N, C-alpha and C positions, 0 to 999 in steps of 0.2 A: 358415895354411888355416883354423884358425880364430876366427883373428882379422879375415877376410875375413870371413868369416859371422857376423860379428856387430852388426854392424851395421845389417843387415838382419832380423834377429830382432831388433833392439829394432824398430826399424821399424813390423815384423808388428804387436809388444808393443803399439805406441800407432794404430795402424790400429784392433787389435781394442778395444781401450780405446774410443774414440771411438767406432767403428760401436753400441759396447754401451748407452752412453752416449744414444745417436739412439735408440733401440733401448725405451729405457725409458725417455723422456720421452714417445715415441709413445703407449705403455704406458699413461701417468700423463692424458699428454694426452684417448683414446678414454674413458676410463675417468671421467674428467671429464663428457666427452661424456655415456655412458652415466649418468654419474647426472643431467645436467641435463637430457635427453627422460625417463628417467624420470620426475624431478620435475614437470615438463611435467603428463603423460600421469597422475600419479596426482591434480594436482588439477583437479577438474572441478566448474565454476561451474554447480549443479544447478537454479540457478533458472530461473521461464518467466520468457520474452521477450515480446511480444506482435509480428506481423505487421506490418512498417511501413502507412499509411496505402498508399502509394505502390502497395500491392505487391494494392491491389485488383485484383479484374479489370472493369474498369469496361466493356468490349468488350463483356459480353455482358446480355440481362436483368438475373440474378440480379447480377452483379455489382453492377450499375446500384443494384441496391437493398441490397446491403450498403454504396457507395457512398455512402447518401442513411442511412443509418443508423449510419457514424461522423462522417457532420457532424451529425443530431439529437446526439449524444454531446457532439461537441466544440461545437456553434455552436444548445445549446439554447436560448438565450434568443430566438434569430432570426425561429427557430420557434413554441415556445413558450410565449415571455416575456410581460411587459406585453404589451410592441409587438411579439407575434409575427404573423406572416405566415401561421399553420396556425391555432393557436388562441392564446389567451391565459390561461392554464392554469397558471404556476408565477410562482416570485419573481424571476424574470429570472438568475437562475446557473444556469452549464453543469452537465454534467453531469462533465466532462472537471476541474470542479474541484477536484470529492474524488478519480475514478475519472482518475491524472493520464495523461494525453497520449493520451487517445480509450482508458486502461484498458489498459495497457500498459508499464508500467513496471514492476520488481520494487516488490513493498511499497509499495509503489503506491496499492493497493485497485483493485486490477486483477480484471481480467472471466476470468482464467487459466484458472480451475476450473469455470465458470458450465455451462457448457453438457456438462459430463463427473457433476457432478455434478447439477442440475436435475432430475426432481422432487425434491425436497429436505424433509426433515422438521425444523422450523426451532419452536426452545421456543418464539421471540419469538410465535407466533401457534399454537403446540400442534396443529402439522397441516401436513402436507404442501404446499409452496407451490409455483411452476410458476416457467417463468423470466418468464411476465408476472407473478405477481406480485407477484416480488422485484423489478421493471423498478418497476409503483407504488409498491412499496413508497418508491423512491426519489422517487420525483415526489411524494408525499403528506408524506413528511419532511422527507428536501436539498434538496429543491427548493420546501417546505412549498403543494404546489398539487393540483390536482384529476389522477385516477386517468386512465391513458388505455384507451380502448376498445382490448379483447384484438383488434376484429376492426377495428382501423385503418391503415390503411398507416403511420403511425409508428411504432408498438408493431409490427409483419412487419418492419419495418428495423431493428428495435434488435434482434430478433431472431434475422433473420439475421449483421447485425454481429458479434455475441457468439458468432455458429455459428459461424462464419469463423473470430473469436480461437482458439476454440477446437478445429478440423482436427484432427485426427489423434493425440490424447486421446484413451484408451481409456477408455471410461465406468467412471468412479468411481471415475477417477487421481486425483489432485491434486498439483502438480508443487511444486516450492519457489519458496515469494515470492509464491504464489496469497493467504494470506492476512495479515494488519495486523501486526508484528513484536509479539510480545510481551514488552513490557520486564519491565527487573529492578519488583518493585513495594521504595518508600520504609519505609523504617524507621517517619517517622511518616508524619502528615498532607501534601500536595501544599500548598504556598503560593501559594493566588493572588497578596501581595504582590512577595511575591518573582517572579513571574512575570509579573507585569508592566514587573522592572526589564528580562526580554528580552527581553519584548513591545517597551518602545521601541528598546532597543539591535536586535535581529535579524528584525521582524516588521512594524513601523509604518512604515517606509518605503518599506512595497508596500501595504496592509492600513490606512493611516490612522490617526491619530491614536485617530479616534475607535469603530474596526472596521470601517465600515460601508466598504472597500473603494476600487476607482477604476474608473469606469466606461471601457469601451472608446469607442472615437473614432467608434463609427456610435453611438454613446449609444442600443444596445440590450442590452447584456448590462454585462458585468464584465470588463476585462482584470487584474486581481485583487480574486479573493468580497471581500463582507461577513464579515466572522467575526461580527456581532451585530449588532440590531437587528435591525429588520421584516423587511432582506430577505435573511434570512440561513437557514440551516437552522434548523426545528424543536426544541424539545429532544426527539421522539421520535424525532429521524435517531443513525444509534448512531455517528457521530460525538461527541455529546453527554451519550458513557460516556468519562471522563477515560481509561481505557486504551484504546481507542483512538484516541482525538485524541493522545496523547501516544506510541505507537507508531508512527503517522500522520507527526507531524512532526518524529520521532525519525531516521526513516529518508530525509526529503522536502523538509526544510526546517530553514533559508532556500535563496532560488536558488541551485543548482549541488550542495547536498546528495543526499546517494542512501545507503544500505543500508553501501556497499563504504567511504565519504567524509563521515561525518557530521559536522554542525556546532551541536550540541548534545550534552549530556551528560543523562543518563538526568532526574537530576535537574532538569534544567533543562525539557527535555521534558514531566515531569511539570508543575513552574510554571506553565507556561506553557498549559499544556492549563487546568488548572482557573483562571486567570486568566479566559483566551475564555472556558470553560462558565460562569463568575459573574458572567459580563456577559445584561441582558436581552437575550432572543430570544419567539418564538412560540409561544404552546404548543399541544400539539397532545392532544386525551384521550387516556389510556390505560388505561384503565380495561377494555378485554380484550387487554393487552399482557399476555403473562406470567401465563397459566391457571392454571400448575401452579406456587403462588409459590414452593417447592422450588427451583425451574430458573434461579430469576432471576441473574444476573450478578453479583457481588458488587461493581462498580463501576454498578449499577443503581439509580440518587436517586432513586426513588420506592416507598414501602411501600406491602401490606403485606409483611414481611418474616418469616420461618423460626424469627426470631435478633428480642435485642434492641436492636441497635444501629440507629443514633439514623440517619435520613435522611442527613443531613451526613454520618456519616462513611462512610456508601455509595457516596457522590458524590466527598468529599474524600480519605477514607485515614484513616488508615491500615487499611490493607486487610489487613493478617499475620493480624492477630487475630480476621478475620471468618475468611478461609480455614481456621488452626485450629481455631473452633469447628466449621467443615464439615466439615472433618475428621474431629473425634472425634463428631460424632452419626452420622458414614457406619458407624464401625465399633463405632457400639451398638446 
């Protein structure tokens, strides 16, 4: 009898081993799936991305105003450039040459925090600015033009578009990616000669050997904006500060780059910023800017300063010695 049961017992043991192995494999697979799910849930990209222009509710009057605001940002020159259909008050650049894709791109100088944070105290003016004031800062500096009347339809439309982009954000809330990224300071001064090499290799094909950009087919603006010269931003614009330009270009240029896939190193970004901002451009009288001298940023290139560093060092660096001095002074 025992000999008859032996094959059955052996078969049962084999089946149990197979089942146990399958169960272990199932448990291991379940653990792997749970880990993957947990990892996916843990990683949250918190940067702000603006609404797509096609989400604008153009079927109602308020939506039509928002749409006009978007058009003014995307095609500023068509309406307000040298050949503008509404007025001729800007240099031919479009707002979205600096505020990419209608001001919706992470780290692309976007409008994601504007409606949530304005009115806002700004040290450059030493006062509280409205959104209207901030828009006109861009008109007078980046577009090297004239201010819009705050009661003008165009200003109301731009305001409506910026407000629409900020819908749903609590007052005072600042989302990730809504400021220009601050990249690490170099230990040495930014090198304009080295930046020229970067420019020729990675920028010149769009912006031209003379930095004068590429006009659009309609002849009213630019497909690729001028980076220096008479039709570019003036030296009062935010991008004339090297830290701002380097942070902008590192995360957005050349075409195809973004904050997750940059195509420039930090050093290349600083150096190409130095090269571009070493070139001639319109001048803006900035005597009324930064009335509290101690609040000037380290890379603001026009004196007077509260320290003994030169305008050249405040423009190109190295910035670390200036920062160390400021921190030391604040402690004393």
